[in-house]
Gaussian input, Z-matrix of N, CA and C with variables (Angstrom, degrees):
# hf/3-21g

backbone

0 1
 N
 C     1     B1
 C     2     B2     1     A1
 N     3     B3     2     A2     1     D1
 C     4     B4     3     A3     2     D2
 C     5     B5     4     A4     3     D3
 N     6     B6     5     A5     4     D4
 C     7     B7     6     A6     5     D5
 C     8     B8     7     A7     6     D6
 N     9     B9     8     A8     7     D7
 C    10    B10     9     A9     8     D8
 C    11    B11    10    A10     9     D9
 N    12    B12    11    A11    10    D10
 C    13    B13    12    A12    11    D11
 C    14    B14    13    A13    12    D12
 N    15    B15    14    A14    13    D13
 C    16    B16    15    A15    14    D14
 C    17    B17    16    A16    15    D15
 N    18    B18    17    A17    16    D16
 C    19    B19    18    A18    17    D17
 C    20    B20    19    A19    18    D18
 N    21    B21    20    A20    19    D19
 C    22    B22    21    A21    20    D20
 C    23    B23    22    A22    21    D21
 N    24    B24    23    A23    22    D22
 C    25    B25    24    A24    23    D23
 C    26    B26    25    A25    24    D24
 N    27    B27    26    A26    25    D25
 C    28    B28    27    A27    26    D26
 C    29    B29    28    A28    27    D27
 N    30    B30    29    A29    28    D28
 C    31    B31    30    A30    29    D29
 C    32    B32    31    A31    30    D30
 N    33    B33    32    A32    31    D31
 C    34    B34    33    A33    32    D32
 C    35    B35    34    A34    33    D33
 N    36    B36    35    A35    34    D34
 C    37    B37    36    A36    35    D35
 C    38    B38    37    A37    36    D36
 N    39    B39    38    A38    37    D37
 C    40    B40    39    A39    38    D38
 C    41    B41    40    A40    39    D39
 N    42    B42    41    A41    40    D40
 C    43    B43    42    A42    41    D41
 C    44    B44    43    A43    42    D42
 N    45    B45    44    A44    43    D43
 C    46    B46    45    A45    44    D44
 C    47    B47    46    A46    45    D45
 N    48    B48    47    A47    46    D46
 C    49    B49    48    A48    47    D47
 C    50    B50    49    A49    48    D48
 N    51    B51    50    A50    49    D49
 C    52    B52    51    A51    50    D50
 C    53    B53    52    A52    51    D51
 N    54    B54    53    A53    52    D52
 C    55    B55    54    A54    53    D53
 C    56    B56    55    A55    54    D54
 N    57    B57    56    A56    55    D55
 C    58    B58    57    A57    56    D56
 C    59    B59    58    A58    57    D57
 N    60    B60    59    A59    58    D58
 C    61    B61    60    A60    59    D59
 C    62    B62    61    A61    60    D60
 N    63    B63    62    A62    61    D61
 C    64    B64    63    A63    62    D62
 C    65    B65    64    A64    63    D63
 N    66    B66    65    A65    64    D64
 C    67    B67    66    A66    65    D65
 C    68    B68    67    A67    66    D66
 N    69    B69    68    A68    67    D67
 C    70    B70    69    A69    68    D68
 C    71    B71    70    A70    69    D69
 N    72    B72    71    A71    70    D70
 C    73    B73    72    A72    71    D71
 C    74    B74    73    A73    72    D72
 N    75    B75    74    A74    73    D73
 C    76    B76    75    A75    74    D74
 C    77    B77    76    A76    75    D75
 N    78    B78    77    A77    76    D76
 C    79    B79    78    A78    77    D77
 C    80    B80    79    A79    78    D78
 N    81    B81    80    A80    79    D79
 C    82    B82    81    A81    80    D80
 C    83    B83    82    A82    81    D81
 N    84    B84    83    A83    82    D82
 C    85    B85    84    A84    83    D83
 C    86    B86    85    A85    84    D84
 N    87    B87    86    A86    85    D85
 C    88    B88    87    A87    86    D86
 C    89    B89    88    A88    87    D87
 N    90    B90    89    A89    88    D88
 C    91    B91    90    A90    89    D89
 C    92    B92    91    A91    90    D90
 N    93    B93    92    A92    91    D91
 C    94    B94    93    A93    92    D92
 C    95    B95    94    A94    93    D93
 N    96    B96    95    A95    94    D94
 C    97    B97    96    A96    95    D95
 C    98    B98    97    A97    96    D96
 N    99    B99    98    A98    97    D97
 C   100   B100    99    A99    98    D98
 C   101   B101   100   A100    99    D99
 N   102   B102   101   A101   100   D100
 C   103   B103   102   A102   101   D101
 C   104   B104   103   A103   102   D102
 N   105   B105   104   A104   103   D103
 C   106   B106   105   A105   104   D104
 C   107   B107   106   A106   105   D105
 N   108   B108   107   A107   106   D106
 C   109   B109   108   A108   107   D107
 C   110   B110   109   A109   108   D108
 N   111   B111   110   A110   109   D109
 C   112   B112   111   A111   110   D110
 C   113   B113   112   A112   111   D111
 N   114   B114   113   A113   112   D112
 C   115   B115   114   A114   113   D113
 C   116   B116   115   A115   114   D114
 N   117   B117   116   A116   115   D115
 C   118   B118   117   A117   116   D116
 C   119   B119   118   A118   117   D117
 N   120   B120   119   A119   118   D118
 C   121   B121   120   A120   119   D119
 C   122   B122   121   A121   120   D120
 N   123   B123   122   A122   121   D121
 C   124   B124   123   A123   122   D122
 C   125   B125   124   A124   123   D123
 N   126   B126   125   A125   124   D124
 C   127   B127   126   A126   125   D125
 C   128   B128   127   A127   126   D126
 N   129   B129   128   A128   127   D127
 C   130   B130   129   A129   128   D128
 C   131   B131   130   A130   129   D129
 N   132   B132   131   A131   130   D130
 C   133   B133   132   A132   131   D131
 C   134   B134   133   A133   132   D132
 N   135   B135   134   A134   133   D133
 C   136   B136   135   A135   134   D134
 C   137   B137   136   A136   135   D135
 N   138   B138   137   A137   136   D136
 C   139   B139   138   A138   137   D137
 C   140   B140   139   A139   138   D138
 N   141   B141   140   A140   139   D139
 C   142   B142   141   A141   140   D140
 C   143   B143   142   A142   141   D141
 N   144   B144   143   A143   142   D142
 C   145   B145   144   A144   143   D143
 C   146   B146   145   A145   144   D144
 N   147   B147   146   A146   145   D145
 C   148   B148   147   A147   146   D146
 C   149   B149   148   A148   147   D147
 N   150   B150   149   A149   148   D148
 C   151   B151   150   A150   149   D149
 C   152   B152   151   A151   150   D150
 N   153   B153   152   A152   151   D151
 C   154   B154   153   A153   152   D152
 C   155   B155   154   A154   153   D153
 N   156   B156   155   A155   154   D154
 C   157   B157   156   A156   155   D155
 C   158   B158   157   A157   156   D156
 N   159   B159   158   A158   157   D157
 C   160   B160   159   A159   158   D158
 C   161   B161   160   A160   159   D159
 N   162   B162   161   A161   160   D160
 C   163   B163   162   A162   161   D161
 C   164   B164   163   A163   162   D162
 N   165   B165   164   A164   163   D163
 C   166   B166   165   A165   164   D164
 C   167   B167   166   A166   165   D165
 N   168   B168   167   A167   166   D166
 C   169   B169   168   A168   167   D167
 C   170   B170   169   A169   168   D168
 N   171   B171   170   A170   169   D169
 C   172   B172   171   A171   170   D170
 C   173   B173   172   A172   171   D171
 N   174   B174   173   A173   172   D172
 C   175   B175   174   A174   173   D173
 C   176   B176   175   A175   174   D174
 N   177   B177   176   A176   175   D175
 C   178   B178   177   A177   176   D176
 C   179   B179   178   A178   177   D177
 N   180   B180   179   A179   178   D178
 C   181   B181   180   A180   179   D179
 C   182   B182   181   A181   180   D180
 N   183   B183   182   A182   181   D181
 C   184   B184   183   A183   182   D182
 C   185   B185   184   A184   183   D183
 N   186   B186   185   A185   184   D184
 C   187   B187   186   A186   185   D185
 C   188   B188   187   A187   186   D186
 N   189   B189   188   A188   187   D187
 C   190   B190   189   A189   188   D188
 C   191   B191   190   A190   189   D189
 N   192   B192   191   A191   190   D190
 C   193   B193   192   A192   191   D191
 C   194   B194   193   A193   192   D192
 N   195   B195   194   A194   193   D193
 C   196   B196   195   A195   194   D194
 C   197   B197   196   A196   195   D195
 N   198   B198   197   A197   196   D196
 C   199   B199   198   A198   197   D197
 C   200   B200   199   A199   198   D198
 N   201   B201   200   A200   199   D199
 C   202   B202   201   A201   200   D200
 C   203   B203   202   A202   201   D201
 N   204   B204   203   A203   202   D202
 C   205   B205   204   A204   203   D203
 C   206   B206   205   A205   204   D204
 N   207   B207   206   A206   205   D205
 C   208   B208   207   A207   206   D206
 C   209   B209   208   A208   207   D207
 N   210   B210   209   A209   208   D208
 C   211   B211   210   A210   209   D209
 C   212   B212   211   A211   210   D210
 N   213   B213   212   A212   211   D211
 C   214   B214   213   A213   212   D212
 C   215   B215   214   A214   213   D213
 N   216   B216   215   A215   214   D214
 C   217   B217   216   A216   215   D215
 C   218   B218   217   A217   216   D216
 N   219   B219   218   A218   217   D217
 C   220   B220   219   A219   218   D218
 C   221   B221   220   A220   219   D219
 N   222   B222   221   A221   220   D220
 C   223   B223   222   A222   221   D221
 C   224   B224   223   A223   222   D222
 N   225   B225   224   A224   223   D223
 C   226   B226   225   A225   224   D224
 C   227   B227   226   A226   225   D225
 N   228   B228   227   A227   226   D226
 C   229   B229   228   A228   227   D227
 C   230   B230   229   A229   228   D228
 N   231   B231   230   A230   229   D229
 C   232   B232   231   A231   230   D230
 C   233   B233   232   A232   231   D231
 N   234   B234   233   A233   232   D232
 C   235   B235   234   A234   233   D233
 C   236   B236   235   A235   234   D234
 N   237   B237   236   A236   235   D235
 C   238   B238   237   A237   236   D236
 C   239   B239   238   A238   237   D237
 N   240   B240   239   A239   238   D238
 C   241   B241   240   A240   239   D239
 C   242   B242   241   A241   240   D240
 N   243   B243   242   A242   241   D241
 C   244   B244   243   A243   242   D242
 C   245   B245   244   A244   243   D243
 N   246   B246   245   A245   244   D244
 C   247   B247   246   A246   245   D245
 C   248   B248   247   A247   246   D246
 N   249   B249   248   A248   247   D247
 C   250   B250   249   A249   248   D248
 C   251   B251   250   A250   249   D249
 N   252   B252   251   A251   250   D250
 C   253   B253   252   A252   251   D251
 C   254   B254   253   A253   252   D252
 N   255   B255   254   A254   253   D253
 C   256   B256   255   A255   254   D254
 C   257   B257   256   A256   255   D255
 N   258   B258   257   A257   256   D256
 C   259   B259   258   A258   257   D257
 C   260   B260   259   A259   258   D258
 N   261   B261   260   A260   259   D259
 C   262   B262   261   A261   260   D260
 C   263   B263   262   A262   261   D261
 N   264   B264   263   A263   262   D262
 C   265   B265   264   A264   263   D263
 C   266   B266   265   A265   264   D264
 N   267   B267   266   A266   265   D265
 C   268   B268   267   A267   266   D266
 C   269   B269   268   A268   267   D267
 N   270   B270   269   A269   268   D268
 C   271   B271   270   A270   269   D269
 C   272   B272   271   A271   270   D270
 N   273   B273   272   A272   271   D271
 C   274   B274   273   A273   272   D272
 C   275   B275   274   A274   273   D273
 N   276   B276   275   A275   274   D274
 C   277   B277   276   A276   275   D275
 C   278   B278   277   A277   276   D276
 N   279   B279   278   A278   277   D277
 C   280   B280   279   A279   278   D278
 C   281   B281   280   A280   279   D279
 N   282   B282   281   A281   280   D280
 C   283   B283   282   A282   281   D281
 C   284   B284   283   A283   282   D282
 N   285   B285   284   A284   283   D283
 C   286   B286   285   A285   284   D284
 C   287   B287   286   A286   285   D285
 N   288   B288   287   A287   286   D286
 C   289   B289   288   A288   287   D287
 C   290   B290   289   A289   288   D288
 N   291   B291   290   A290   289   D289
 C   292   B292   291   A291   290   D290
 C   293   B293   292   A292   291   D291
 N   294   B294   293   A293   292   D292
 C   295   B295   294   A294   293   D293
 C   296   B296   295   A295   294   D294
 N   297   B297   296   A296   295   D295
 C   298   B298   297   A297   296   D296
 C   299   B299   298   A298   297   D297
 N   300   B300   299   A299   298   D298
 C   301   B301   300   A300   299   D299
 C   302   B302   301   A301   300   D300
 N   303   B303   302   A302   301   D301
 C   304   B304   303   A303   302   D302
 C   305   B305   304   A304   303   D303
 N   306   B306   305   A305   304   D304
 C   307   B307   306   A306   305   D305
 C   308   B308   307   A307   306   D306
 N   309   B309   308   A308   307   D307
 C   310   B310   309   A309   308   D308
 C   311   B311   310   A310   309   D309
 N   312   B312   311   A311   310   D310
 C   313   B313   312   A312   311   D311
 C   314   B314   313   A313   312   D312
 N   315   B315   314   A314   313   D313
 C   316   B316   315   A315   314   D314
 C   317   B317   316   A316   315   D315
 N   318   B318   317   A317   316   D316
 C   319   B319   318   A318   317   D317
 C   320   B320   319   A319   318   D318
 N   321   B321   320   A320   319   D319
 C   322   B322   321   A321   320   D320
 C   323   B323   322   A322   321   D321
 N   324   B324   323   A323   322   D322
 C   325   B325   324   A324   323   D323
 C   326   B326   325   A325   324   D324
 N   327   B327   326   A326   325   D325
 C   328   B328   327   A327   326   D326
 C   329   B329   328   A328   327   D327

   B1=1.4478
   B2=1.5265
   B3=1.3132
   B4=1.4659
   B5=1.5286
   B6=1.3114
   B7=1.4636
   B8=1.5160
   B9=1.3201
   B10=1.4513
   B11=1.5342
   B12=1.3237
   B13=1.4713
   B14=1.5235
   B15=1.3168
   B16=1.4662
   B17=1.5290
   B18=1.3249
   B19=1.4681
   B20=1.5312
   B21=1.3277
   B22=1.4650
   B23=1.5223
   B24=1.3039
   B25=1.4738
   B26=1.5141
   B27=1.3344
   B28=1.4618
   B29=1.5260
   B30=1.3298
   B31=1.4675
   B32=1.5291
   B33=1.3360
   B34=1.4667
   B35=1.5289
   B36=1.3280
   B37=1.4627
   B38=1.5284
   B39=1.3272
   B40=1.4588
   B41=1.5347
   B42=1.3217
   B43=1.4584
   B44=1.5304
   B45=1.3146
   B46=1.4737
   B47=1.5173
   B48=1.3323
   B49=1.4752
   B50=1.5273
   B51=1.3143
   B52=1.4603
   B53=1.5203
   B54=1.3195
   B55=1.4599
   B56=1.5230
   B57=1.3107
   B58=1.4628
   B59=1.5311
   B60=1.3290
   B61=1.4515
   B62=1.5134
   B63=1.3235
   B64=1.4610
   B65=1.5216
   B66=1.3391
   B67=1.4481
   B68=1.5142
   B69=1.3461
   B70=1.4654
   B71=1.5209
   B72=1.3078
   B73=1.4599
   B74=1.5188
   B75=1.3050
   B76=1.4606
   B77=1.5214
   B78=1.3109
   B79=1.4690
   B80=1.5269
   B81=1.2987
   B82=1.4582
   B83=1.5128
   B84=1.3195
   B85=1.4507
   B86=1.5123
   B87=1.3359
   B88=1.4612
   B89=1.5278
   B90=1.3268
   B91=1.4729
   B92=1.5243
   B93=1.3147
   B94=1.4596
   B95=1.5242
   B96=1.3092
   B97=1.4587
   B98=1.5210
   B99=1.3122
   B100=1.4646
   B101=1.5320
   B102=1.2905
   B103=1.4585
   B104=1.5166
   B105=1.3218
   B106=1.4647
   B107=1.5195
   B108=1.3103
   B109=1.4595
   B110=1.5219
   B111=1.3319
   B112=1.4569
   B113=1.5185
   B114=1.3349
   B115=1.4609
   B116=1.5353
   B117=1.2995
   B118=1.4637
   B119=1.5297
   B120=1.3083
   B121=1.4603
   B122=1.5225
   B123=1.3253
   B124=1.4624
   B125=1.5271
   B126=1.3181
   B127=1.4554
   B128=1.5281
   B129=1.3359
   B130=1.4594
   B131=1.5411
   B132=1.3073
   B133=1.4665
   B134=1.5257
   B135=1.3310
   B136=1.4788
   B137=1.5194
   B138=1.3224
   B139=1.4684
   B140=1.5233
   B141=1.3329
   B142=1.4646
   B143=1.5251
   B144=1.3282
   B145=1.4593
   B146=1.5240
   B147=1.3199
   B148=1.4675
   B149=1.5239
   B150=1.3242
   B151=1.4684
   B152=1.5172
   B153=1.3212
   B154=1.4681
   B155=1.5235
   B156=1.3119
   B157=1.4590
   B158=1.5187
   B159=1.3321
   B160=1.4592
   B161=1.5242
   B162=1.3232
   B163=1.4630
   B164=1.5228
   B165=1.3179
   B166=1.4623
   B167=1.5305
   B168=1.3127
   B169=1.4688
   B170=1.5278
   B171=1.3096
   B172=1.4581
   B173=1.5203
   B174=1.3291
   B175=1.4640
   B176=1.5248
   B177=1.3206
   B178=1.4528
   B179=1.5161
   B180=1.3485
   B181=1.4589
   B182=1.5294
   B183=1.3049
   B184=1.4633
   B185=1.5276
   B186=1.3196
   B187=1.4634
   B188=1.5204
   B189=1.3152
   B190=1.4556
   B191=1.5253
   B192=1.3318
   B193=1.4611
   B194=1.5223
   B195=1.3387
   B196=1.4634
   B197=1.5265
   B198=1.3136
   B199=1.4644
   B200=1.5171
   B201=1.3312
   B202=1.4644
   B203=1.5284
   B204=1.3045
   B205=1.4629
   B206=1.5271
   B207=1.3335
   B208=1.4638
   B209=1.5233
   B210=1.3218
   B211=1.4653
   B212=1.5247
   B213=1.3262
   B214=1.4678
   B215=1.5310
   B216=1.3241
   B217=1.4650
   B218=1.5258
   B219=1.3269
   B220=1.4622
   B221=1.5221
   B222=1.3239
   B223=1.4585
   B224=1.5269
   B225=1.3316
   B226=1.4674
   B227=1.5298
   B228=1.3176
   B229=1.4532
   B230=1.5185
   B231=1.3362
   B232=1.4613
   B233=1.5238
   B234=1.3261
   B235=1.4632
   B236=1.5273
   B237=1.3169
   B238=1.4640
   B239=1.5318
   B240=1.3187
   B241=1.4673
   B242=1.5232
   B243=1.3321
   B244=1.4704
   B245=1.5287
   B246=1.3283
   B247=1.4666
   B248=1.5244
   B249=1.3154
   B250=1.4565
   B251=1.5316
   B252=1.3248
   B253=1.4603
   B254=1.5235
   B255=1.3137
   B256=1.4737
   B257=1.5234
   B258=1.3296
   B259=1.4631
   B260=1.5266
   B261=1.3224
   B262=1.4654
   B263=1.5196
   B264=1.3270
   B265=1.4609
   B266=1.5167
   B267=1.3319
   B268=1.4651
   B269=1.5232
   B270=1.3235
   B271=1.4672
   B272=1.5177
   B273=1.3042
   B274=1.4588
   B275=1.5214
   B276=1.3068
   B277=1.4590
   B278=1.5134
   B279=1.3044
   B280=1.4629
   B281=1.5252
   B282=1.3045
   B283=1.4486
   B284=1.5129
   B285=1.3074
   B286=1.4558
   B287=1.5322
   B288=1.3002
   B289=1.4665
   B290=1.5270
   B291=1.3201
   B292=1.4542
   B293=1.5197
   B294=1.3206
   B295=1.4673
   B296=1.5171
   B297=1.3305
   B298=1.4546
   B299=1.5272
   B300=1.3259
   B301=1.4691
   B302=1.5200
   B303=1.3105
   B304=1.4664
   B305=1.5239
   B306=1.3192
   B307=1.4641
   B308=1.5167
   B309=1.3280
   B310=1.4660
   B311=1.5286
   B312=1.3219
   B313=1.4605
   B314=1.5156
   B315=1.3023
   B316=1.4565
   B317=1.5077
   B318=1.2964
   B319=1.4552
   B320=1.4943
   B321=1.3025
   B322=1.4600
   B323=1.5105
   B324=1.3083
   B325=1.4622
   B326=1.5224
   B327=1.2837
   B328=1.4721
   B329=1.4935
   A1=108.47
   A2=118.20
   A3=120.70
   A4=111.75
   A5=114.45
   A6=120.04
   A7=110.88
   A8=114.56
   A9=121.93
   A10=107.35
   A11=117.04
   A12=120.05
   A13=112.49
   A14=117.61
   A15=120.53
   A16=109.95
   A17=116.86
   A18=120.38
   A19=110.76
   A20=117.51
   A21=120.02
   A22=110.80
   A23=116.77
   A24=119.95
   A25=110.70
   A26=116.70
   A27=120.27
   A28=111.04
   A29=117.11
   A30=120.70
   A31=110.30
   A32=117.49
   A33=120.65
   A34=110.83
   A35=117.04
   A36=120.43
   A37=111.32
   A38=116.46
   A39=120.42
   A40=110.09
   A41=117.07
   A42=120.80
   A43=110.57
   A44=117.26
   A45=119.97
   A46=111.01
   A47=116.97
   A48=120.28
   A49=110.87
   A50=117.28
   A51=120.94
   A52=110.03
   A53=117.11
   A54=121.64
   A55=112.84
   A56=117.82
   A57=121.49
   A58=112.19
   A59=117.93
   A60=121.59
   A61=114.47
   A62=113.92
   A63=123.35
   A64=107.66
   A65=115.71
   A66=120.06
   A67=110.52
   A68=116.76
   A69=119.34
   A70=111.14
   A71=115.09
   A72=121.60
   A73=108.29
   A74=116.29
   A75=121.50
   A76=107.25
   A77=115.87
   A78=121.31
   A79=109.37
   A80=116.19
   A81=121.19
   A82=111.66
   A83=114.54
   A84=121.83
   A85=109.88
   A86=113.87
   A87=121.67
   A88=110.39
   A89=117.63
   A90=121.16
   A91=112.39
   A92=117.51
   A93=121.52
   A94=111.84
   A95=116.77
   A96=120.73
   A97=110.12
   A98=114.75
   A99=120.32
   A100=107.58
   A101=115.95
   A102=121.06
   A103=108.30
   A104=115.24
   A105=121.71
   A106=109.12
   A107=114.96
   A108=120.19
   A109=107.84
   A110=115.65
   A111=120.42
   A112=109.97
   A113=116.77
   A114=119.46
   A115=109.82
   A116=115.66
   A117=122.57
   A118=111.96
   A119=117.14
   A120=120.13
   A121=112.61
   A122=119.01
   A123=122.10
   A124=113.25
   A125=117.49
   A126=121.07
   A127=109.96
   A128=117.40
   A129=119.71
   A130=110.06
   A131=116.53
   A132=120.77
   A133=112.15
   A134=117.29
   A135=119.91
   A136=110.61
   A137=116.35
   A138=120.44
   A139=110.64
   A140=116.61
   A141=120.05
   A142=110.45
   A143=115.45
   A144=119.80
   A145=110.60
   A146=117.02
   A147=120.66
   A148=110.86
   A149=117.07
   A150=120.32
   A151=110.26
   A152=116.90
   A153=119.82
   A154=112.18
   A155=117.35
   A156=119.77
   A157=111.45
   A158=116.60
   A159=120.29
   A160=114.36
   A161=118.06
   A162=120.70
   A163=113.22
   A164=116.81
   A165=120.41
   A166=109.00
   A167=115.79
   A168=121.12
   A169=107.29
   A170=115.78
   A171=121.43
   A172=112.72
   A173=118.32
   A174=118.87
   A175=109.21
   A176=115.74
   A177=120.67
   A178=113.63
   A179=117.01
   A180=122.01
   A181=107.32
   A182=117.06
   A183=120.03
   A184=110.42
   A185=115.66
   A186=120.22
   A187=110.90
   A188=115.97
   A189=120.89
   A190=110.80
   A191=116.87
   A192=120.65
   A193=111.41
   A194=116.57
   A195=120.17
   A196=109.95
   A197=117.33
   A198=120.76
   A199=111.53
   A200=117.37
   A201=120.04
   A202=111.10
   A203=116.22
   A204=120.50
   A205=110.20
   A206=116.64
   A207=120.16
   A208=111.32
   A209=117.09
   A210=119.92
   A211=112.06
   A212=116.76
   A213=119.47
   A214=112.47
   A215=117.49
   A216=121.17
   A217=113.62
   A218=117.53
   A219=121.08
   A220=109.36
   A221=116.11
   A222=121.28
   A223=106.81
   A224=118.02
   A225=120.55
   A226=113.57
   A227=118.25
   A228=121.14
   A229=113.82
   A230=116.68
   A231=120.34
   A232=113.44
   A233=116.24
   A234=120.14
   A235=107.15
   A236=116.72
   A237=119.48
   A238=110.59
   A239=114.85
   A240=120.08
   A241=111.12
   A242=116.76
   A243=119.08
   A244=111.31
   A245=117.35
   A246=119.51
   A247=110.85
   A248=115.58
   A249=120.65
   A250=110.88
   A251=117.23
   A252=120.69
   A253=111.76
   A254=116.69
   A255=120.11
   A256=110.49
   A257=116.61
   A258=120.21
   A259=111.46
   A260=116.50
   A261=119.24
   A262=110.25
   A263=116.96
   A264=120.56
   A265=112.10
   A266=116.55
   A267=120.56
   A268=110.50
   A269=116.41
   A270=121.33
   A271=112.16
   A272=117.42
   A273=119.72
   A274=112.85
   A275=117.32
   A276=120.30
   A277=109.00
   A278=115.77
   A279=120.43
   A280=109.20
   A281=115.70
   A282=122.09
   A283=108.35
   A284=115.20
   A285=121.02
   A286=109.52
   A287=117.43
   A288=121.79
   A289=110.54
   A290=116.34
   A291=122.02
   A292=112.02
   A293=118.58
   A294=121.23
   A295=110.07
   A296=116.60
   A297=119.65
   A298=111.23
   A299=118.06
   A300=121.03
   A301=110.59
   A302=117.78
   A303=120.71
   A304=110.07
   A305=117.37
   A306=119.85
   A307=111.67
   A308=117.38
   A309=120.96
   A310=111.20
   A311=117.07
   A312=121.13
   A313=112.66
   A314=117.84
   A315=119.87
   A316=113.00
   A317=118.44
   A318=121.11
   A319=115.53
   A320=116.75
   A321=121.91
   A322=113.15
   A323=117.31
   A324=119.07
   A325=109.86
   A326=116.03
   A327=119.85
   A328=110.07
   D1=127.00
   D2=-179.72
   D3=-68.07
   D4=153.12
   D5=177.77
   D6=-75.26
   D7=148.50
   D8=174.17
   D9=-79.69
   D10=123.00
   D11=-175.20
   D12=-60.77
   D13=-36.39
   D14=178.71
   D15=-63.83
   D16=-42.93
   D17=179.25
   D18=-66.31
   D19=-36.15
   D20=176.76
   D21=-62.68
   D22=-45.03
   D23=179.03
   D24=-61.94
   D25=-40.61
   D26=177.83
   D27=-63.73
   D28=-39.76
   D29=178.01
   D30=-64.13
   D31=-44.79
   D32=177.39
   D33=-59.44
   D34=-44.26
   D35=179.23
   D36=-62.60
   D37=-41.89
   D38=179.79
   D39=-63.87
   D40=-41.14
   D41=178.37
   D42=-61.53
   D43=-41.42
   D44=177.07
   D45=-59.33
   D46=-42.73
   D47=178.53
   D48=-65.91
   D49=-40.34
   D50=178.72
   D51=-60.48
   D52=-44.09
   D53=-176.34
   D54=-68.37
   D55=-15.85
   D56=177.89
   D57=-85.45
   D58=-10.02
   D59=-173.09
   D60=-92.71
   D61=175.26
   D62=173.07
   D63=-112.47
   D64=150.97
   D65=-174.16
   D66=-136.40
   D67=146.02
   D68=179.89
   D69=-70.70
   D70=139.67
   D71=176.82
   D72=-137.34
   D73=137.57
   D74=176.24
   D75=-85.83
   D76=124.16
   D77=-179.70
   D78=-127.06
   D79=159.80
   D80=177.92
   D81=116.68
   D82=179.07
   D83=-179.35
   D84=-134.79
   D85=156.58
   D86=177.13
   D87=51.98
   D88=-118.37
   D89=-176.44
   D90=-99.15
   D91=7.44
   D92=-177.39
   D93=-103.82
   D94=47.62
   D95=179.56
   D96=-82.69
   D97=147.24
   D98=174.76
   D99=-150.21
   D100=162.86
   D101=178.25
   D102=-106.94
   D103=128.19
   D104=178.51
   D105=-124.37
   D106=150.13
   D107=173.38
   D108=-85.52
   D109=131.88
   D110=179.36
   D111=-127.34
   D112=144.07
   D113=175.33
   D114=-69.33
   D115=159.27
   D116=-177.25
   D117=-49.70
   D118=-47.75
   D119=-174.50
   D120=-64.70
   D121=-19.00
   D122=179.37
   D123=-94.38
   D124=-0.83
   D125=-179.87
   D126=-78.66
   D127=146.01
   D128=174.43
   D129=-63.25
   D130=149.94
   D131=-177.10
   D132=-60.50
   D133=-37.13
   D134=177.72
   D135=-60.70
   D136=-39.03
   D137=179.25
   D138=-69.28
   D139=-42.00
   D140=177.53
   D141=-58.20
   D142=-45.95
   D143=-179.73
   D144=-60.59
   D145=-45.95
   D146=-179.72
   D147=-61.80
   D148=-43.51
   D149=179.71
   D150=-61.97
   D151=-47.59
   D152=-178.69
   D153=-65.17
   D154=-39.39
   D155=179.60
   D156=-65.98
   D157=-38.00
   D158=-174.93
   D159=-89.81
   D160=-34.71
   D161=-172.17
   D162=-85.10
   D163=-32.12
   D164=-177.20
   D165=-81.87
   D166=137.16
   D167=174.66
   D168=-81.75
   D169=105.68
   D170=-176.76
   D171=-91.32
   D172=7.64
   D173=179.35
   D174=-63.75
   D175=137.88
   D176=-178.46
   D177=84.56
   D178=-1.79
   D179=179.34
   D180=-110.90
   D181=128.04
   D182=-179.46
   D183=-65.70
   D184=155.30
   D185=176.81
   D186=-57.53
   D187=-39.72
   D188=-178.87
   D189=-61.82
   D190=-48.32
   D191=179.62
   D192=-65.91
   D193=-39.74
   D194=177.40
   D195=-58.92
   D196=-46.05
   D197=-179.12
   D198=-63.12
   D199=-41.96
   D200=178.10
   D201=-60.87
   D202=-42.82
   D203=179.41
   D204=-63.90
   D205=-49.01
   D206=-178.66
   D207=-60.93
   D208=-43.18
   D209=179.35
   D210=-64.29
   D211=-29.28
   D212=179.31
   D213=-80.29
   D214=-18.03
   D215=-176.53
   D216=-96.92
   D217=-10.89
   D218=-179.64
   D219=-127.88
   D220=170.87
   D221=173.20
   D222=-93.93
   D223=104.23
   D224=-175.66
   D225=-59.73
   D226=-23.48
   D227=178.67
   D228=-72.32
   D229=-10.08
   D230=-176.98
   D231=-111.49
   D232=16.84
   D233=173.28
   D234=-115.41
   D235=170.55
   D236=-177.57
   D237=-67.64
   D238=157.02
   D239=178.45
   D240=-57.68
   D241=-41.41
   D242=-178.29
   D243=-66.58
   D244=-39.04
   D245=177.36
   D246=-65.00
   D247=-45.63
   D248=-179.80
   D249=-62.81
   D250=-45.70
   D251=-179.61
   D252=-63.36
   D253=-37.31
   D254=177.60
   D255=-63.92
   D256=-46.13
   D257=179.62
   D258=-64.89
   D259=-41.94
   D260=178.60
   D261=-63.73
   D262=-40.78
   D263=176.69
   D264=-60.39
   D265=-42.58
   D266=177.36
   D267=-65.69
   D268=-39.53
   D269=-175.36
   D270=-69.76
   D271=-25.56
   D272=-177.26
   D273=-94.17
   D274=4.86
   D275=175.60
   D276=-64.49
   D277=145.51
   D278=177.83
   D279=-83.38
   D280=103.18
   D281=176.66
   D282=-142.78
   D283=178.77
   D284=177.05
   D285=-60.14
   D286=144.38
   D287=-177.06
   D288=-100.71
   D289=56.86
   D290=-176.20
   D291=-65.08
   D292=-40.43
   D293=-178.95
   D294=-58.99
   D295=-45.18
   D296=-179.94
   D297=-62.04
   D298=-38.56
   D299=178.87
   D300=-64.36
   D301=-43.14
   D302=-179.92
   D303=-64.85
   D304=-43.57
   D305=179.58
   D306=-64.62
   D307=-36.06
   D308=177.85
   D309=-63.20
   D310=-29.89
   D311=-179.77
   D312=-90.00
   D313=7.42
   D314=176.52
   D315=110.65
   D316=7.75
   D317=170.67
   D318=81.08
   D319=-105.26
   D320=-164.29
   D321=-94.03
   D322=41.25
   D323=177.29
   D324=-69.85
   D325=159.06
   D326=-179.13
   D327=-109.55

């Protein structure tokens, strides 16, 4: 099922807002744990992936397009093999290539 272009634009916009924020991270060793706020770019890739998968409303977005977006927003080499393989499997599904069409037209236009 092809992605709804309006929903794709909304997902891109939501991702931009997410990337502007700070997020809690548990840091420390042994019994000296504490929670610190970290900017998006300092978050581990596994955490970024989890945030994007859970926080973004992916309704109306095909699995294939979702996987392409997620793979473009994280470093796939820094997530687990199973996570990476799942995303690659989703990304290689034969579906409409709506994400590529939107990016060809300049991406996040409204």
